[in-house]
Structure formats: structure tokens, C-alpha cells
C-alpha positions in Angstrom: 0.2 -0.3 0.1 1.2 3.6 -0.7 0.4 6.9 0.8 -1.1 7.8 -2.4 -3.1 4.8 -4.0 -5.9 5.9 -6.0 -4.8 9.3 -6.5 -4.0 11.6 -9.6 -1.3 14.0 -9.5 -0.4 16.5 -12.0 3.6 17.4 -11.7 5.1 20.1 -14.1 8.4 20.4 -15.8 8.8 16.8 -14.8 10.6 15.8 -17.7 13.5 16.5 -16.1 15.5 16.9 -12.8 13.4 17.9 -9.6 9.9 17.7 -11.3 11.2 14.1 -13.0 12.4 13.1 -9.1 8.8 14.2 -8.0 6.8 12.3 -10.8 8.6 9.0 -9.9 8.0 9.4 -6.7 4.3 10.3 -6.6 3.8 6.8 -9.1 5.7 4.9 -6.6 3.3 6.0 -3.5 0.9 4.8 -5.9 -0.5 7.8 -7.8 -1.4 8.2 -11.2 0.9 10.9 -12.7 0.1 13.3 -15.6 3.7 14.3 -16.9 3.7 17.7 -17.9 6.6 19.1 -19.4 6.7 21.8 -22.6 10.3 19.9 -23.8 12.2 23.7 -23.7 15.6 24.5 -22.9 17.0 25.4 -20.0 16.5 29.2 -21.2 13.1 28.8 -22.2 13.2 28.3 -25.7 11.9 25.8 -28.1 9.5 22.7 -27.3 9.7 19.0 -27.2 8.7 15.7 -25.9 11.1 15.1 -22.8 7.5 14.3 -20.3 8.0 10.9 -22.5 10.8 9.7 -20.6 10.0 9.8 -17.5 6.5 8.2 -18.4 8.3 5.6 -19.6 10.5 5.2 -16.7 7.2 5.6 -14.3 5.4 2.6 -16.7 8.7 0.7 -16.7 8.6 0.1 -12.9 5.0 -0.7 -12.9 3.4 2.9 -12.7 0.5 4.4 -14.4 1.2 7.5 -16.1 0.6 10.1 -19.3 2.7 12.8 -20.8 1.4 16.4 -21.5 3.3 19.1 -23.3 1.2 22.4 -22.6 2.7 25.8 -21.6 1.9 26.3 -17.7 2.4 29.8 -17.8 -0.7 29.9 -20.8 -4.1 30.1 -18.5 -6.3 28.2 -21.0 -3.0 25.6 -21.9 -2.8 24.9 -17.7 -6.7 24.7 -17.9 -6.7 22.2 -20.3 -3.8 20.4 -18.7 -6.3 20.0 -15.5 -9.1 18.9 -18.0 -6.7 15.9 -19.3 -6.2 14.2 -15.7 -9.5 14.4 -15.5 -10.3 12.9 -18.6 -8.2 10.2 -18.5 -8.0 9.5 -14.6 -11.4 10.6 -13.9 -10.2 12.8 -10.7 -7.3 15.2 -9.8 -6.2 15.1 -6.4 -2.2 16.8 -6.5 -0.7 19.3 -8.4 2.8 19.9 -8.1 4.0 23.5 -9.7 7.6 22.8 -10.4 8.3 23.9 -14.2 10.9 26.7 -14.0 13.7 28.2 -16.4 16.7 30.5 -15.8 18.0 33.7 -17.5 20.4 34.9 -15.2 22.5 38.2 -15.9 22.7 41.2 -13.3 20.4 43.8 -13.0 22.3 46.3 -15.1 22.8 43.9 -18.2 19.5 41.8 -17.6 16.8 42.1 -20.6 13.3 42.8 -20.6 12.8 39.3 -22.3 15.3 37.9 -19.7 13.0 39.3 -16.8 9.2 38.6 -18.5 10.1 34.8 -19.3 11.3 34.0 -16.0 8.6 35.8 -14.3 6.0 34.1 -16.8 7.1 30.6 -16.1 8.1 30.6 -12.7 5.1 32.7 -11.1 2.5 32.6 -13.7 3.3 29.4 -14.3 2.0 28.4 -10.4 -0.7 31.0 -10.8 -2.4 28.9 -14.0 -2.5 25.3 -13.0 -3.2 26.3 -9.4 -6.4 28.6 -10.4 -7.2 25.7 -13.0 -7.2 22.7 -10.2 -9.2 25.8 -7.3 -12.0 26.2 -10.0 -12.2 22.2 -10.6 -12.7 21.6 -6.7 -14.7 24.3 -5.7 -17.0 23.6 -8.4 -17.2 20.1 -7.2 -17.4 21.6 -3.2 -20.5 23.1 -4.9 -21.9 19.9 -5.9 -21.6 18.9 -2.7 -18.5 16.9 -3.2 -15.6 16.3 -0.5 -12.9 18.3 -1.9 -10.4 18.1 1.0 -8.5 15.5 -0.7 -6.9 18.2 -3.0 -3.2 19.1 -2.5 -1.3 21.9 -4.1 2.5 21.8 -3.6 4.8 24.6 -5.1 8.3 25.5 -5.8 10.4 28.2 -4.1 14.3 27.9 -3.6 16.8 28.7 -1.2 17.6 32.0 -3.8 14.5 33.1 -3.8 14.1 32.8 -0.2 17.4 34.7 0.8 18.4 36.4 -2.4 21.2 35.4 -4.8 23.8 37.7 -7.0 22.9 37.6 -10.7 19.4 36.6 -10.3 16.8 39.1 -9.6 14.4 37.7 -12.0 14.6 33.9 -10.9 14.5 34.9 -6.8 11.8 37.8 -7.3 9.6 35.0 -9.2 10.8 32.2 -6.4 9.6 34.8 -3.3 6.7 35.5 -5.1 5.8 31.7 -5.4 6.3 31.8 -1.5 3.8 34.7 -1.0 1.3 33.1 -3.5 1.7 30.1 -1.4 0.2 31.5 1.9 -2.3 33.6 0.2 -3.7 30.9 -1.7 -3.7 28.5 1.6 -5.8 31.2 3.1 -8.2 31.6 0.4 -9.4 27.7 -0.5 -8.8 26.6 3.6 -12.9 26.3 3.7 -12.9 23.7 1.1 -10.2 21.8 2.9 -7.8 21.9 0.0 -3.8 22.5 1.4 -1.4 24.7 -0.5 2.3 24.3 0.6 5.9 25.4 -0.8 9.3 23.6 -0.6 12.2 24.9 -1.7 14.7 21.9 -2.8 17.8 21.6 -4.6 19.9 19.2 -6.6 22.6 18.8 -9.7 19.7 19.9 -11.8 20.1 21.9 -15.3 19.5 25.0 -13.7 22.3 24.5 -10.8 24.8 23.1 -13.6 24.5 26.4 -15.2 25.7 29.0 -12.4 29.2 29.6 -13.1 31.7 28.3 -11.1 29.3 26.1 -8.5 31.2 22.8 -10.6 27.8 21.0 -10.7 27.2 18.7 -13.7 23.3 17.7 -14.1 22.1 14.3 -13.1 18.8 12.9 -13.5 17.5 11.3 -10.5 17.2 7.9 -11.7 21.3 8.0 -12.4 21.7 7.7 -8.7 22.9 4.3 -7.6 23.2 5.2 -4.3 22.4 8.5 -1.4 24.2 11.5 -2.7 23.4 14.8 -1.5 23.1 16.7 -4.7 20.5 13.8 -6.0 17.3 16.0 -7.5 14.5 13.7 -5.9 15.9 13.9 -2.4 12.9 16.2 -1.5 10.4 13.9 -3.2 9.5 11.6 -0.1 8.3 15.4 1.4 6.2 16.3 -1.8 4.5 13.1 -1.2 3.6 12.7 2.2 2.4 16.3 1.8 0.5 15.3 -1.2 -1.1 12.5 1.1 -4.0 12.7 3.6 -1.2 12.2 6.3 -1.1 15.9 6.0 -4.1 17.4 5.6 -3.5 19.6 8.8 -0.4 21.2 7.2 -1.2 24.0 4.9 0.5 27.7 4.0 3.9 26.5 5.3 7.0 27.1 3.4 9.6 23.9 3.8 13.1 23.7 2.6 14.5 20.0 1.9 18.3 19.7 1.1 20.1 17.2 1.1 19.8 15.1 4.5 17.5 17.9 6.3 14.0 19.2 6.5 13.5 23.1 7.5 10.4 24.7 8.2 11.3 28.4 7.1 10.1 30.7 9.6 9.5 33.4 6.9 8.9 37.5 7.9 8.9 37.0 11.4 9.4 40.0 13.7 12.5 40.6 14.9 14.7 43.5 16.9 12.0 46.0 17.8 11.9 50.1 19.0 9.0 51.9 19.9 8.0 55.8 20.6 4.2 55.3 22.0 2.1 57.8 20.6 4.4 59.8 19.3 6.3 60.0 15.8 9.7 59.2 14.9 12.2 62.2 14.0 15.1 61.1 11.3 17.2 62.7 13.3 17.0 60.5 16.4 16.9 57.0 14.4 20.7 56.6 13.6 21.9 56.0 17.6 18.7 53.6 18.0 18.7 51.9 15.0 22.3 51.0 15.3 22.0 49.8 18.9 18.7 48.1 19.3 17.6 47.4 15.9 21.3 46.4 13.9 23.3 46.1 17.4 27.1 45.8 16.5 26.8 45.1 12.9 29.3 46.5 10.9 28.2 48.7 7.8 27.3 47.3 4.6 26.4 44.0 5.5 23.3 42.3 5.1 21.1 42.3 7.5 
């Protein structure tokens, strides 16, 4: 018996890397998987049939899957993807939004196309499948069906949570996905649908493209023993969040890197100064900010 027996899942960007790892793990736990991948390059160019590779792997291991080649950042395409899962498999329980591209550049060298394409694929490509799935579940709920099995799992990154040089477009999108997750989790709470966000890592095409990183891209099925760069190490967490065992968990941002799973605290309150019922004067802030907010931290350091 698997955690996800009888469930139907969509995993976007599942032709390679982390997405492939998620699809394989969900199938291992009993889910039927619609494997989405546009088949584009890392920069988001072109199309292909990369999803077929993951479908073949799932089927060779005794699982059930089908391929989907839609552009997840196209609202109509995302709706067709959701409709395909329902038409083929009779239901939809899980959406894992993983698709992404990279076009790294410093802010002074980044083109408008670099910015727009990365924001579109990551952020809009999370919005569109989520909206299509939620609309489906709301209609079922209005008809009296229990949709509390619904699960949405989005993808952020360490770069999106703390920033990374040369990736203003990517980090903005990934930070936006974290905030999007928290908001949508509130909006669908009464349906019983959960919405969470993971921050994985691994030896993916994206990681290998970072200058000086010294990473060689590998697929999760190419690892024969435990390795902290295996792109599938976050996938068991995804499978658990997708299961009924995690029905009490929603609106959370969780990093899963190597052998660690870390619940992120987010924008929690830190050091505070108050001037009760009085307006601050800019001239009085230097001493107080340095002493009570930033303490003895050196100028120029990130706070």
C-alpha cells in the first residue's frame, strides 16, 4: 500500500531533474501521474517531448502515467492540462507546480525579455495550474462533493528566500511563489484543500548553469546510492504533503536539501524599537537603529 493509492497527480516541469524525481516518487506511492513538460531548453526556448522519458520510467516500474506538453504559463493551456487529467483518470487530487527556467544576468545587464520570461514561467506558471485546479475543486464542492483531498505543492528555492547575485528575475519569482502559496492557502482553507511550498536543491540543469558552481547535471534515476546532490531528495516530502496524512499542514514554506528538512519561519518579527504614540524623527534614528535594531553589525553587511 502506498500513501497515494488511488490519487491522481499533475507534476509540471517533470521531464527532467527535480520534477522527474517528484513524478517518480508520487507514482511509487501509488498515484497516477500526468507528467507535464513543454520540452523547452533551460532558457525556455523551443518545445519537445521530454515528458515521455518520465512516463516511460514510471511505466517501466509498474506505475501509471501519461504525458502532457502544455505551456503551464498559458491560462488556457493550464486549463487543458487539468481537463486532460480528469478526462484520462477520472479525477484530480494533487498539483505539483515545479516548472521553471533560468536566464541569469546582473540587474544592469538583464534584458526585459530575461525578466519577463522567467517571471512568466515560474510565477504565472504556478498561478495558472493552481487556478485551474481550484476552480475544478470549487465546482465539485458546490455540488456537494468532499474535496479535502486536494493538494497543491509549489516550488520556491533558497535563492528566492535569501537572494542570489545575478538572479533578480529568478529570485523575485521564487519569493513571489512563497507569498502566493500563503495567500492561496487562506483562500481555499474552507474547501479543505492544502497549499504548501517546498524549496528543493540538486544537480539539475539549472544548478549546473551557475558559473563556478562545478555542478554536473544528473537525473534522479541516475543516482544508485545516496548523494546530497540527488534532485529527488525533496520528493518524499512532496509525496507526504500530497497525502491525507498531511491534511493539517497548509500555508507552509519548507526547505528540503540533502538530508535536512527545515520549516522556514519567513518574515517573523525581529528587533523592535517603539516611541509610544509619538512620531519618529529621522535625526533620532541613527543611534537607536544601530544600537537596538542592528546592534554592532558592521556597515555594509546584509542584515
